[in-house]
C-alpha positions in Angstrom: 0.0 0.0 0.0 1.2 3.5 -0.8 2.1 5.7 2.1 -1.0 7.3 3.6 -0.4 11.0 3.8 -1.6 13.0 6.8 -4.7 15.1 6.4 -3.8 18.6 7.7 -6.2 20.9 6.0 -10.0 21.2 5.7 -12.2 23.1 3.3 -15.5 24.5 4.6 -17.7 26.1 1.9 -19.6 29.1 3.2 -20.5 30.8 0.0 -24.2 29.9 -0.2 -26.9 32.6 -0.1 -29.2 30.9 2.4 -32.3 31.7 0.4 -34.4 29.1 2.4 -33.9 31.3 5.5 -34.9 34.6 4.1 -35.5 37.2 5.5 -33.2 36.2 8.3 -30.3 35.8 5.9 -30.8 39.1 4.1 -28.0 40.6 6.2 -26.7 37.7 8.2 -24.8 34.8 6.6 -26.8 31.5 7.1 -23.6 30.0 8.6 -23.9 32.5 11.4 -27.4 31.5 12.5 -27.1 30.0 15.9 -27.6 26.5 17.3 -28.3 27.5 20.9 -25.5 30.0 21.4 -22.9 29.1 18.7 -23.1 29.8 15.0 -23.5 26.8 12.8 -20.1 27.3 11.2 -18.4 27.1 14.7 -19.6 23.5 15.2 -17.9 22.5 11.9 -14.7 24.1 12.8 -14.7 22.5 16.3 -15.4 19.1 14.7 -12.4 19.6 12.3 -10.1 20.6 15.1 -11.1 17.6 17.2 -10.2 15.4 14.3 -6.7 16.8 14.2 -7.1 19.4 11.3 -4.5 22.1 11.5 -5.6 24.6 8.9 -9.2 25.6 7.8 -9.9 27.0 4.3 -13.2 28.9 4.1 -14.6 29.4 0.6 -16.7 32.5 1.0 -18.6 35.0 -1.2 -19.8 38.6 -1.0 -21.5 39.7 2.3 -19.8 37.0 4.4 -17.6 39.4 6.3 -19.3 38.3 9.6 -17.7 34.9 9.3 -14.2 36.3 9.0 -14.9 38.6 12.0 -16.2 35.7 14.1 -12.8 33.9 13.7 -10.8 37.1 14.4 -9.7 38.7 17.7 -12.0 41.2 19.4 -9.9 43.3 21.8 -12.7 45.7 22.6 -15.1 43.0 23.5 -12.4 41.2 25.6 -11.6 44.4 27.4 -15.3 45.1 28.2 -15.8 41.6 29.5 -12.6 41.9 31.6 -13.9 45.0 33.2 -17.1 43.2 34.1 -15.2 40.3 35.5 -16.7 37.8 33.1 -13.8 35.4 33.1 -15.7 32.3 31.9 -16.9 34.1 28.8 -13.4 35.4 28.0 -12.0 31.9 28.4 -14.7 30.5 26.0 -14.0 33.1 23.4 -10.3 32.6 23.6 -10.6 28.8 23.2 -12.6 29.4 20.0 -10.0 31.7 18.5 -7.8 30.1 15.8 -4.1 30.4 16.1 -2.5 33.0 13.8 -2.2 31.7 10.2 -4.4 28.6 10.8 -7.3 29.9 8.8 -7.6 31.2 5.2 -10.4 32.7 3.1 -10.9 32.5 -0.6 -13.8 33.8 -2.7 -16.2 31.9 -5.0 -17.2 34.7 -7.2 -20.2 33.0 -8.8 -22.7 30.4 -7.4 -21.6 27.5 -9.6 -22.1 24.6 -7.2 -20.3 22.7 -4.5 -17.8 21.2 -6.9 -16.8 24.7 -8.1 -16.5 25.9 -4.4 -14.1 23.1 -3.6 -12.1 23.8 -6.8 -11.7 27.4 -5.6 -9.6 26.2 -2.7 -7.1 24.4 -4.9 -4.2 26.7 -4.4 -4.6 26.9 -0.6 -4.8 23.1 -0.4 -2.0 22.3 -2.8 -1.0 18.7 -3.5 -2.4 17.3 -0.3 -5.4 15.2 0.7 -7.9 17.3 2.5 -11.1 17.1 4.6 -14.3 18.7 3.4 -17.1 19.6 5.9 -20.4 21.1 4.8 -21.3 23.3 7.7 -25.1 23.0 7.1 -24.8 19.3 7.9 -24.4 19.4 11.7 -23.1 16.3 13.5 -24.6 15.3 16.8 -23.2 12.4 18.8 -20.7 11.3 21.4 -17.9 11.9 18.9 -17.6 14.1 15.9 -18.2 12.5 12.5 -14.9 13.7 11.1 -12.9 11.9 13.8 -14.4 8.6 12.8 -13.7 9.4 9.1 -10.1 10.0 10.0 -9.9 6.6 11.7 -11.1 5.0 8.4 -8.7 7.1 6.3 -5.7 6.1 8.4 -6.7 2.5 7.8 -7.3 2.5 4.1 -6.1 5.8 2.6 -7.6 6.9 -0.7 -10.9 8.8 -0.6 -13.4 8.3 2.2 -16.9 9.6 2.8 -19.2 9.6 5.8 -22.6 8.0 5.5 -25.8 7.4 7.4 -28.8 5.2 6.8 -32.1 6.7 5.6 -35.5 5.1 5.2 -35.4 3.4 1.8 -38.3 5.5 0.5 -36.2 8.7 1.2 -33.2 7.6 -1.0 -34.3 10.1 -3.7 -33.4 13.0 -1.4 -29.7 12.1 -1.1 -26.5 11.0 -2.7 -26.5 7.2 -2.2 -23.5 4.8 -2.1 -23.3 1.1 -2.9 -22.0 -1.1 -0.1 -19.1 -3.4 -0.9 -16.7 -5.4 1.3 -16.3 -4.5 5.0 -13.1 -3.0 6.3 -12.2 -1.7 9.8 -14.3 1.4 10.5 -16.4 1.1 7.3 -16.8 -0.5 3.9 -15.8 -0.2 0.3 -17.9 2.0 -2.0 -19.0 0.3 -5.1 -21.0 3.1 -6.7 -22.4 6.6 -6.0 -25.8 7.7 -7.3 -27.2 11.2 -6.9 -30.9 11.2 -5.7 -31.9 7.8 -7.2 -35.5 6.5 -7.1 -36.0 4.0 -4.3 -36.0 1.2 -6.9 -32.7 2.4 -8.4 -30.9 3.0 -5.1 -28.0 0.6 -4.5 -28.5 0.9 -0.7 -29.9 3.2 1.9 -26.6 4.7 2.9 -26.5 8.4 2.1 -23.7 10.9 2.0 -23.9 13.2 5.1 -21.6 16.0 4.2 -18.2 14.8 5.5 -15.4 13.8 3.1 -11.6 13.2 2.8 -10.5 13.6 -0.8 -7.2 13.3 -2.7 -5.9 16.4 -4.5 -6.5 14.8 -7.9 -10.1 15.9 -7.5 -9.1 19.4 -8.4 -7.9 18.6 -11.9 -11.2 16.7 -12.5 -13.3 19.6 -11.2 -11.3 22.1 -13.4 -12.8 20.4 -16.5 -16.1 19.1 -15.0 -19.1 19.8 -17.0 -22.1 21.4 -15.3 -24.6 18.9 -14.1 -27.8 19.0 -12.0 -29.1 22.6 -11.5 -26.6 23.8 -14.1 -23.9 23.6 -11.4 -20.6 21.8 -11.1 -21.5 18.9 -8.9 -18.9 17.4 -6.5 -20.6 14.0 -6.8 -19.9 14.0 -10.6 -16.2 14.7 -9.9 -16.0 12.0 -7.2 -17.6 9.5 -9.7 -14.8 10.2 -12.2 -12.2 10.0 -9.5 -13.5 6.6 -8.4 -12.5 5.1 -11.7 -8.9 5.5 -10.8 -8.9 5.7 -7.0 -10.7 3.7 -4.3 -13.5 5.1 -2.1 -14.6 3.8 1.3 -17.4 4.9 3.5 -17.6 5.3 7.3 -21.1 4.9 8.8 -21.5 7.7 11.4 -22.9 6.4 14.7 -24.5 9.7 15.6 -27.1 11.8 13.8 -26.7 14.6 11.3 -29.1 17.5 11.2 -29.6 19.4 7.9 -29.5 22.9 9.2 -30.0 24.2 5.7 -33.7 23.3 6.1 -36.0 25.0 8.7 -37.0 21.6 10.1 -33.5 20.4 10.6 -32.4 23.7 12.0 -35.2 23.7 14.7 -34.5 20.0 15.5 -30.8 20.7 15.9 -31.5 23.6 18.3 -33.8 21.4 20.4 -31.4 18.4 20.4 -28.3 20.5 21.3 -30.2 22.4 24.0 -31.5 19.2 25.6 -27.9 17.9 25.6 -26.6 20.9 27.6 -26.1 20.4 31.3 -26.8 24.1 32.1 -30.2 24.4 30.3 -31.2 20.9 29.3 -33.8 20.3 32.0 -35.3 23.7 31.6 -35.7 23.3 27.9 -37.2 19.8 28.3 -39.9 21.2 30.6 -40.6 24.1 28.2 -40.9 21.8 25.2 -43.2 19.5 27.1 -45.5 22.5 27.9 -45.5 23.7 24.3 -46.4 20.3 23.0 -49.1 19.7 25.5 -50.6 23.2 24.8 -50.4 22.5 21.0 -52.1 19.1 21.4 -54.9 20.7 23.5 -55.5 23.4 20.8 -55.8 20.7 18.2 -58.3 18.6 20.2 -60.4 21.7 20.9 -60.4 22.8 17.2 
């Protein structure tokens, strides 16, 4: 087996317009919408760091300055908190601050799809394997999804993707992979199909927004024809790469919330709030009261 190169860098695409969350995203990037008290994008960065990633590359677009500011120092705020004696909040903010030079930002000038957004990071990634985290897809579990993906990558190398199981009738909502032979931490991928009908789906394992890819994907994406939605699709590029390099899949044992949808965003807020030691019990009681009140109104209608 060829030497398995260390994955040091991660790409996080944050260029989307967030039209499903208008009017909230008219002036605020969708990645800065909060799950409890942290923006969605912070969870992706934390997950990458926990998996050993050293450098984050954000692919941004116009009106995303708030994301850059979030990952920058704020001396005035720290000074104000210090005067108020709020040491715990200072400590939390400082723990979230990246070290100097460990984040980079590049622009995607036109909304040409995920494949194009990944290609925009090519010069910052260079000739290295890299992780890719879609921040809208929020991992919830005892361990971050990317950490498990790293386990599989260190075992088999090549290209690896994270998957979860969906109801067979929901296969048409996702990119679905075919399940091959089992390896430690996962299985070989035999095929990838974008939004197949339930009858055409090779399995019910869907791609959940976490990847480790080899740098050869960049040369493929550079010449990739536009696909679904008239965009350059990452899945199309991965399909071409799979003809020359192996792909394996890691089944994530937690749950992924699609925070790009209103339902997923609300579910994530409830799940993360209930999991918090400081507010979990209070939120649980509040949710119970809301549900009981709602059910009472329905019965009375």
